[in-house]
C-alpha positions in Angstrom: 7.1 -34.6 0.7 4.2 -33.9 -1.6 2.2 -30.6 -1.0 -0.7 -28.9 -2.7 -0.1 -27.3 -6.1 -0.8 -23.9 -4.4 2.0 -24.5 -1.9 4.5 -25.8 -4.5 4.1 -22.8 -6.7 3.8 -20.1 -4.0 6.3 -17.3 -4.4 7.8 -15.7 -1.3 8.0 -11.9 -0.8 11.1 -10.3 -2.3 10.7 -7.6 0.3 11.0 -10.2 3.1 14.1 -11.6 1.4 15.7 -8.2 1.3 14.6 -7.5 4.9 16.1 -10.8 6.1 19.4 -9.9 4.5 19.3 -6.5 6.3 18.4 -8.0 9.6 21.3 -10.6 9.3 23.8 -7.8 8.7 22.5 -5.6 11.4 22.7 -8.5 13.9 26.4 -8.7 13.0 26.8 -5.0 13.8 26.4 -3.5 10.3 25.0 0.1 10.1 22.2 -0.3 7.6 19.8 2.5 6.6 16.7 0.4 6.0 14.5 2.1 3.5 12.7 -1.1 2.6 9.9 -1.6 5.0 6.4 -0.2 4.5 6.4 0.1 8.3 7.3 2.6 10.9 9.9 2.8 13.6 7.5 3.1 16.6 10.2 4.9 18.7 10.3 7.6 16.1 6.6 7.5 15.1 4.6 6.2 18.1 0.8 5.7 17.8 -1.4 8.5 19.1 -1.2 8.9 22.9 -5.0 8.9 23.2 -5.2 5.7 21.2 -2.7 4.0 23.4 -4.6 5.1 26.5 -7.8 3.7 25.2 -6.1 0.4 24.2 -4.8 0.0 27.7 -8.2 0.9 29.2 -9.9 -1.7 27.1 -7.5 -4.4 28.3 -8.0 -3.3 31.9 -11.7 -3.6 31.4 -11.2 -7.2 30.2 -12.5 -6.7 26.6 -10.6 -9.8 25.6 -13.2 -12.1 24.2 -14.4 -12.5 20.6 -15.6 -9.4 18.8 -18.6 -9.6 16.5 -17.7 -11.2 13.1 -18.1 -7.9 11.2 -16.5 -5.8 14.0 -17.8 -3.9 17.0 -20.9 -1.8 16.2 -19.3 1.1 18.0 -16.4 1.1 15.6 -18.5 0.6 12.5 -20.6 3.6 13.6 -17.5 5.6 14.2 -16.1 4.7 10.7 -19.5 5.5 9.1 -19.5 8.9 10.7 -15.9 9.6 9.8 -16.5 8.6 6.1 -19.3 11.1 6.0 -17.4 13.9 7.7 -14.1 13.3 5.9 -15.1 12.2 2.4 -18.9 12.9 2.2 -19.4 9.1 1.7 -22.6 7.5 2.9 -22.1 4.0 4.3 -24.1 2.5 7.1 -22.5 0.3 9.8 -23.9 -2.7 8.0 -21.9 -1.8 4.9 -18.6 -1.8 6.8 -16.4 -4.8 7.8 -13.6 -4.7 10.4 -10.6 -7.0 10.2 -7.1 -7.5 11.5 -5.5 -4.9 9.1 -6.3 -4.5 5.5 -4.7 -7.6 4.0 -7.6 -10.0 4.9 -9.9 -7.4 3.2 -8.0 -7.4 0.0 -7.8 -11.2 0.0 -11.5 -11.4 0.9 -12.4 -9.0 -2.0 -10.6 -11.3 -4.4 -12.1 -14.5 -3.1 -15.7 -13.2 -3.1 -15.5 -11.7 -6.6 -13.0 -13.8 -8.6 -13.6 -17.3 -9.9 -10.9 -19.5 -11.4 -9.6 -18.0 -14.7 -11.6 -14.7 -14.2 -9.7 -11.7 -15.5 -8.3 -9.4 -12.8 -6.6 -6.1 -13.9 -4.0 -4.2 -11.9 -1.2 -1.9 -12.7 2.5 -2.7 -12.2 4.1 -1.7 -10.0 1.5 -2.3 -7.3 1.6 -4.0 -4.0 0.8 -7.8 -3.8 -1.9 -8.0 -6.5 0.2 -10.6 -8.3 0.1 -12.8 -5.2 -3.6 -12.4 -4.6 -4.3 -13.1 -8.2 -2.3 -16.3 -7.8 -4.1 -17.3 -4.6 -7.5 -17.0 -6.4 -6.4 -18.7 -9.6 -7.2 -15.5 -11.5 -6.2 -14.7 -15.0 -4.0 -11.7 -14.2 -3.8 -8.8 -16.6 -0.8 -6.7 -15.6 -0.8 -3.2 -17.0 2.6 -1.7 -17.1 2.7 2.0 -16.2 5.3 4.7 -16.8 7.1 7.6 -15.2 5.2 10.0 -17.5 2.0 9.2 -15.6 3.6 8.9 -12.2 3.4 5.1 -12.5 -0.4 5.2 -12.3 -2.6 3.6 -15.0 -4.5 5.8 -17.4 -7.8 5.1 -19.0 -6.0 4.4 -22.3 -3.8 1.9 -20.6 -6.8 0.0 -19.2 -9.2 0.3 -22.1 -8.0 -2.7 -24.1 -8.3 -5.1 -21.1 -11.7 -4.3 -19.6 -13.9 -6.7 -21.7 -14.7 -9.7 -19.5 -12.7 -8.6 -16.5 -14.4 -8.9 -13.1 -12.0 -6.8 -10.9 -9.9 -3.7 -11.3 -7.5 -3.2 -8.4 -6.5 0.5 -7.9 -4.6 2.2 -5.1 -4.1 5.9 -4.4 -1.8 7.2 -2.9 0.0 4.2 -4.5 2.3 1.7 -2.8 5.1 1.6 -3.9 5.4 5.0 -5.6 3.7 7.5 -3.2 2.0 9.1 -6.2 -1.7 9.9 -6.5 -4.5 9.9 -9.1 -5.5 13.4 -10.3 -9.2 14.0 -10.6 -9.0 13.8 -14.4 -7.0 10.5 -14.4 -9.4 8.7 -12.0 -12.5 10.2 -13.6 -11.6 8.9 -17.0 -11.0 5.4 -15.6 -14.3 5.5 -13.8 -16.2 6.5 -16.9 -14.7 3.4 -18.7 -15.9 1.1 -15.9 -19.4 2.6 -16.0 -19.5 2.1 -19.8 -18.3 -1.4 -19.5 -20.9 -2.4 -16.9 -23.7 -0.8 -19.0 -22.6 -3.1 -21.9 -23.0 -6.3 -19.9 -26.0 -8.6 -19.8 -28.0 -9.5 -16.7 -26.2 -12.8 -16.4 -22.7 -11.4 -16.6 -20.7 -10.6 -13.6 -20.0 -6.9 -13.4 -16.6 -5.2 -13.3 -15.9 -4.2 -9.8 -13.3 -1.7 -8.5 -11.2 -2.5 -5.4 -10.0 0.9 -4.3 -7.2 0.8 -1.7 -7.0 4.2 0.0 -5.1 3.1 3.1 -2.8 6.1 2.7 -5.5 8.7 1.9 -4.9 10.8 5.0 -1.2 11.0 4.3 -1.1 13.4 1.5 1.2 16.4 1.0 -0.7 19.3 -0.5 -2.6 17.0 -2.9 -6.3 16.2 -3.0 -7.4 12.6 -2.6 -10.1 11.4 -5.0 -12.2 8.2 -4.9 -14.5 6.6 -7.5 -17.8 6.9 -5.5 -17.4 10.6 -4.7 -16.7 11.3 -8.4 -19.4 9.0 -9.7 -22.1 8.0 -7.1 -23.4 5.3 -9.5 -20.2 3.3 -8.9 -21.2 2.7 -5.3 -22.7 -0.7 -6.1 -19.4 -1.7 -7.9 -16.7 -0.3 -5.6 -15.1 -2.0 -2.6 -12.9 0.3 -0.5 -9.9 -0.8 1.6 -8.9 1.4 4.5 -7.9 1.4 8.1 -5.6 2.7 10.8 -2.3 1.2 10.0 -0.8 4.1 8.1 -2.7 7.2 9.1 -2.2 6.5 12.8 1.2 5.0 12.5 -0.5 1.9 13.9 0.7 -0.9 11.7 0.9 -3.4 14.6 -2.5 -2.4 16.1 -4.1 -4.3 13.2 -7.5 -2.6 12.7 -8.6 -2.3 9.1 -11.9 -1.8 7.4 -13.6 -2.3 4.1 -16.9 -0.6 2.9 -18.9 -1.3 -0.1 -22.1 -3.1 -1.4 -23.8 -4.9 1.5 -24.0 -8.2 -0.3 -20.2 -8.3 -0.9 -19.4 -7.1 2.6 -21.7 -9.8 4.1 -20.0 -12.5 2.0 -16.6 -11.2 2.9 -17.6 -11.4 6.6 -18.7 -15.0 6.2 -15.5 -16.0 4.4 -13.2 -14.3 6.9 -15.1 -15.8 9.9 -13.6 -19.1 8.8 -10.2 -17.5 8.5 -10.4 -15.9 11.9 -9.3 -12.5 10.6 -10.8 -10.4 13.4 -9.1 -7.3 14.7 -8.5 -7.6 18.5 -11.4 -6.4 20.5 -9.5 -4.0 22.7 -8.0 -2.3 19.7 -11.3 -2.1 18.0 -12.8 -0.4 21.1 -9.9 2.0 21.4 -10.1 3.0 17.7 -13.9 3.6 18.0 -13.2 6.1 20.7 -10.2 7.8 19.2 -11.8 8.1 15.7 -14.6 10.1 17.2 -12.2 12.7 18.7 -11.8 14.8 15.6 -9.5 17.4 17.0 -7.1 14.7 18.4 -7.2 12.8 15.1 -6.4 15.8 13.0 -3.7 17.1 15.3 -1.9 13.7 15.3 -2.2 13.2 11.5 -1.0 16.7 10.7 2.1 16.3 12.9 2.8 12.7 11.7 2.5 13.4 8.0 4.5 16.6 8.4 7.4 14.7 9.7 7.1 12.0 7.0 6.8 14.7 4.4 10.0 16.5 5.7 11.9 13.2 5.3 10.6 12.5 1.8 11.1 16.0 0.6 14.7 16.1 1.9 15.4 12.7 0.2 13.9 13.9 -3.0 16.0 17.1 -2.9 19.1 15.0 -2.2 18.5 12.8 -5.2 18.0 15.8 -7.4 21.2 17.2 -6.1 23.0 13.9 -7.0 21.4 14.2 -10.5 22.9 17.7 -10.9 26.3 16.2 -10.0 26.1 13.8 -12.9 24.8 10.7 -11.1 22.3 8.6 -13.2 19.5 9.1 -10.8 16.0 10.6 -10.8 13.1 10.9 -8.3 9.4 11.9 -8.4 8.2 14.6 -6.1 6.5 12.9 -3.1 2.7 13.3 -3.2 1.5 11.0 -0.4 2.0 7.8 1.6 5.5 7.1 3.1 7.4 6.5 -0.2 9.7 8.2 -2.6 10.1 6.8 -6.1 13.8 6.7 -7.1 15.5 5.8 -10.3 19.1 4.4 -10.0 20.0 3.8 -13.6 23.0 1.5 -13.0 21.7 -1.8 -14.3 24.3 -3.2 -16.7 27.2 -1.5 -14.8 30.0 -3.4 -13.2 31.5 -3.4 -9.7 35.1 -2.7 -9.0 35.7 -6.5 -9.0 34.3 -6.9 -12.4 31.0 -8.4 -11.4 28.0 -7.3 -13.5 24.9 -5.6 -12.0 22.5 -7.6 -14.2 19.2 -6.6 -12.5 17.6 -4.4 -9.9 18.0 -7.0 -7.2 21.8 -7.1 -7.9 21.9 -3.4 -7.3 19.9 -3.7 -4.1 22.3 -6.2 -2.6 25.3 -4.3 -3.8 24.0 -1.1 -2.0 23.2 -3.1 1.1 26.8 -4.4 1.3 28.7 -1.5 0.0 26.7 1.5 1.2 24.6 0.2 4.1 21.5 1.4 2.2 18.5 -0.9 1.6 15.8 -0.1 -1.0 13.1 -2.2 -2.6 13.2 -2.7 -6.4 10.0 -2.3 -8.4 10.5 -5.9 -9.5 9.1 -6.8 -6.0 5.9 -5.1 -7.2 5.5 -7.0 -10.4 7.8 -4.9 -12.7 10.6 -6.2 -14.8 13.9 -7.1 -13.1 15.6 -4.8 -15.5 13.6 -1.7 -14.5 15.9 0.6 -12.5 13.2 2.1 -10.2 13.1 1.6 -6.5 10.9 2.3 -3.5 12.4 4.2 -0.6 10.3 4.2 2.6 10.8 7.0 5.1 9.0 5.3 8.0 11.8 3.4 9.5 14.4 6.2 9.8 14.8 9.6 11.3 15.7 12.5 9.2 19.2 12.6 10.6 19.6 8.9 9.7 18.5 9.7 6.1 21.0 12.5 6.0 23.8 10.3 7.3 23.4 7.6 4.7 23.5 9.8 1.6 27.3 10.1 1.3 27.6 6.3 1.5 25.0 6.0 -1.3 26.9 8.4 -3.5 30.2 6.8 -2.9 28.9 3.3 -3.7 27.2 4.5 -7.0 30.4 6.3 -8.0 32.3 3.0 -7.9 30.2 1.4 -10.6 31.4 1.6 -14.1 
C-alpha cells in the first residue's frame, strides 16, 4: 500500500518502544523498575484533591459541550493572573491559548512559524524537537551539548547557527536532564537573539524563541528564569509552553497553555481548531477554579515536588556511591523536573555470553532483562547511539521501589566486561 511521504518516513518513539518491552515483561510477571516514563504513578502522586473535586463538579453540572476555540475565558483569566503573580509576566487573556496538554502547542508553534526548509535550532538532547522539525519539513540544526554545561546550550554553542534561523527551541528545566539555565546562560542566549533580530530587514522573518517551561514550578532550590522577564523586548518574539501536566501531577487531565504575541496565538488557535486539540471543558473549568486558590496550589506543589526531590536526591546519592565503589557511572545533581541524568559508561562492554553492548539501546534492553531496570537513552532525544547517558524518571516509582532496584542494577553492571 502506498502512503504519503510523511507517513513512509515517520519515525516512531524510542521511548514507546522501550515502554512496550517493559509492559510485555510486566504482563508476564516480571518485576521491572520503570524509570522510563515522563509520567506519574497516579496512585503514588494523585492530582490535587481540590482539582479532582472541581472536575467532578463540572461533569455533574453538564459542562460537556465544546469549549471556546482558545479556551474558557475564566481559565485564560486565571492563567493571566497567575503569570503576573508568579513570574511578573503581563499577558492578557487574548494572548493565551488553551489546548489538550502542551504537545498541540509545540506543534502549533512550529506550524505557524516554520516554512519548508526554514532553519530550526534546538539542543540535543531535547524532547521531540527532531520529530516536530520533521513534521514541518524544517531544516533542523541540532546543537550538541555537553555535561560541562549540564547538557544545556550556551550562547557560544548557538552563535554559529542563528543567521537565517526562524525558531530556537529551548526548555528549562530540561527534559530529559532535569537541569536548568542559570541567569547568565539564558541572558547570553537572549542577547544573541536580540542582536540577530536587529540585524534583519523588514521583509525577513524574525528569529522566534519557543520556551518550554512546563516544569518551571518543579525546581529544587534553583531559580527559574525566562527570556521575557530578563529582556522585556523579547516579548514579541517569545512563545511560551506551559500547563498543568507536571506541576499538578495531572498528565492525563490534558490542560496546557501557550502565551505569546497575539498574532501568533491567534494563528495557532485557528490551526488547532482544525485539529480539534481542545482541552476538555470540565477540566478547563476545574483548573480555572483551582489555579485561583493560591494557598492550595502552593501547598500541593510544595508537597509533590518535595517527594519527587527526595526520590531524585536518593537516586543521585546512590549513583555517586556506586561511582565510589569503582562502577563506571556518573550523575548530575537534580535541579528540577522529574529526571536524573545518569551516565552508565558500559558501551563497548560484553555480556557474560560474549554479546557486545554496541550502543545505548543495547544497554537499556540488557538492564531491562538482567536487572529489571528500565531507563531511556539520550539517543531517544536526538543524541548519538554511542552516548552513554540516560534519563531516569522518578515519577512512576515510590522511593522504596527505587531503593529495591539498586542492588539489581549494580549486579547487572558488575557482570559486564
